[in-house]
C-alpha positions, 0 to 999 in steps of 0.5 A, spaced: 500 500 500 502 506 498 502 513 502 503 520 499 510 522 499 513 526 505 520 529 506 522 525 512 528 524 517 528 517 518 526 511 513 526 504 516 527 499 510 525 492 510 525 487 504 517 485 504 511 488 507 508 482 511 509 479 518 515 478 521 520 480 526 524 485 522 518 488 520 515 488 527 521 491 529 522 496 524 515 499 525 516 499 532 522 503 531 519 508 526 513 509 531 518 511 537 522 515 533 516 519 531 514 520 539 521 523 539 519 528 534 522 525 528 519 524 522 519 517 520 517 512 514 516 505 514 518 502 507 518 495 504 521 493 497 516 489 495 509 486 497 508 480 501 502 480 505 498 487 503 493 486 509 499 486 515 500 492 519 506 494 523 504 499 528 506 505 524 501 509 520 506 512 515 508 506 510 510 505 503 511 499 498 515 500 492 513 494 488 507 490 488 511 483 487 518 480 487 522 482 481 524 476 476 529 477 471 535 481 470 531 487 466 526 487 472 531 487 477 534 493 474 527 497 473 526 495 481 532 498 483 531 504 479 524 505 482 527 503 489 532 509 488 527 514 486 522 512 491 527 513 497 530 519 494 524 523 493 523 523 501 530 526 502 531 522 508 537 524 513 538 516 515 536 510 512 536 504 517 536 497 513 532 491 517 534 486 512 540 484 507 537 486 501 534 493 505 541 494 507 544 494 500 538 498 497 539 503 502 547 504 501 546 505 494 540 510 495 545 514 500 550 515 494 544 519 490 541 523 496 545 528 499 547 528 507 544 521 507 547 516 512 546 508 512 545 504 518 545 497 517 542 492 521 544 484 522 538 480 525 541 473 523 548 470 524 552 471 517 551 463 516 544 464 514 545 469 509 545 467 502 552 467 499 550 473 494 547 477 500 554 475 505 558 478 499 554 484 498 554 486 505 561 484 507 563 489 501 559 495 503 561 494 510 568 494 508 568 500 504 565 504 509 558 505 506 555 504 513 555 509 518 554 504 523 552 496 523 548 494 528 547 486 530 541 485 535 545 480 539 552 478 541 550 472 538 549 475 531 555 479 532 560 474 534 558 470 527 561 476 523 568 475 527 572 473 521 570 479 517 575 485 515 577 490 520 574 495 516 567 492 517 568 490 524 570 497 526 562 499 525 559 493 528 556 494 535 550 490 539 544 493 540 539 488 543 532 488 541 527 491 545 520 488 546 514 493 548 510 491 554 504 486 552 497 489 553 495 489 560 490 483 562 488 482 569 485 475 568 486 469 572 489 463 568 482 460 568 479 466 565 484 466 559 484 459 558 476 459 557 478 465 551 481 459 547 476 454 549 482 450 553 479 444 556 479 445 564 483 440 568 488 439 562 496 441 562 497 446 557 503 447 552 504 453 547 508 455 541 508 462 538 511 464 532 510 464 524 509 457 522 515 457 518 521 451 518 526 456 522 521 456 528 521 448 528 514 447 531 515 440 528 519 438 534 514 441 539 509 436 535 513 430 536 515 431 543 508 432 545 506 426 541 510 422 547 506 425 553 500 423 556 493 424 554 492 430 559 497 434 555 495 439 550 499 443 545 496 450 542 500 453 537 499 461 536 501 463 529 500 463 521 505 461 515 506 456 510 508 450 514 501 450 517 498 444 513 505 440 514 504 441 521 497 439 521 499 433 517 504 431 522 499 431 528 494 427 524 500 422 523 502 422 530 494 421 532 494 427 536 490 432 532 485 432 538 490 435 542 494 439 538 490 446 536 492 451 531 489 458 534 492 463 528 495 469 529 494 473 536 495 480 537 493 485 543 490 482 549 489 475 546 497 474 545 498 476 553 492 471 555 495 466 551 502 466 555 498 467 561 494 460 559 500 456 558 503 451 563 510 451 559 512 455 553 516 451 548 521 455 544 524 450 538 527 455 533 533 452 530 536 459 530 534 466 531 537 473 531 534 475 538 528 471 540 522 476 541 517 471 543 522 469 549 522 476 552 514 476 551 513 469 555 518 471 560 515 478 562 509 474 563 512 469 568 511 463 563 516 458 564 520 456 558 523 450 555 528 452 549 532 449 544 539 450 546 541 455 541 546 461 543 541 466 542 536 463 547 542 463 552 544 470 551 537 472 552 534 468 557 540 467 561 538 462 567 530 464 567 529 458 562 530 451 561 535 448 555 534 442 551 538 439 546 535 437 539 534 429 542 526 428 542 527 424 548 530 429 552 525 434 550 519 429 553 523 428 559 524 435 561 517 437 559 514 432 564 519 434 569 517 441 569 510 440 569 510 436 575 514 441 579 510 447 581 516 450 585 521 450 579 515 453 575 514 458 580 522 460 580 522 460 573 517 465 573 520 470 578 527 469 574 523 470 567 520 477 569 526 480 572 530 478 566 525 481 561 526 488 564 533 488 561 530 489 554 527 496 555 524 500 549 527 507 551 534 504 551 534 501 544 531 507 541 536 512 544 542 507 542 539 507 534 539 515 534 546 515 537 548 510 532 545 515 526 548 521 529 542 524 531 540 527 538 536 522 542 531 527 544 529 529 537 532 536 537 536 539 532 531 537 526 531 541 520 525 545 518 521 542 512 
């Protein structure tokens, strides 16, 4: 969807218009920049999910579809440069590899425009072409700053040239407070039709292979019949996951709720006895912070970012399915341990504050943190 062009201070640029962690983070930052007095736009290179919204009213999409073929790519690139240049931004922040590249090229034709690149996933999860372009642009000094959303991500770039690493810094993602809900667990469960007297596991996230929800379904199939699994999210893997539950004979105990937001997302976390965080990799792990903030006990796949974010406030498992089964049963049966994780989780979640993240991005861009010194239109 396109909005009327306006001159802006900051453009937060993502690859695709759709639901995803990078898009949500970009929209959140654009909104926070406006609260600081800056004019901010949220940009997308191409359309993926037209009805999605990311918390910021001023957004634009460059192309209705992903380009295919060399001539289409040339036309797409020129259109991107034109769309960005007409807004005359002081800063463009790229939120995904292609966005970092497009932002860097656009800054070459926009006077006094700085580029802030962000690295949201370990370098090994970029495409070979993406890694080469990013490494080259960063080494040439085309990024004013290069932000890794976690130390785990930053460490994955340790073999890059010194000229690249000099601009690399860590700014942890922040997670905005979830909608306040003053309801008991029983009331929250009734909202989702969860049967009384059952033990409830949950997963949250886009239904995508990266999230590895198949592991949760597999582990759940080895648990007693009074344990139900609820999965909140939408995505291309839904049919595959439903088929897996059917093969295991657990379709009556595995429930797909679709995407949740607002108070319903809070209610979901509060409904759970245990959240299963099964991702194969993450750049940060927003779901972890959200669950911890609600005091939801978490069992996580033992990946570096999960340990960085959750520290001692979660339980970690290897990929071995029997280990997952045993750990889930032990935690479900140990109320004192769940209470301990609840206390530690809420304290840990407080480390990821919004105001600190917004100020850090503005400082990286060379802009005052209070919104002062803005040019007039």
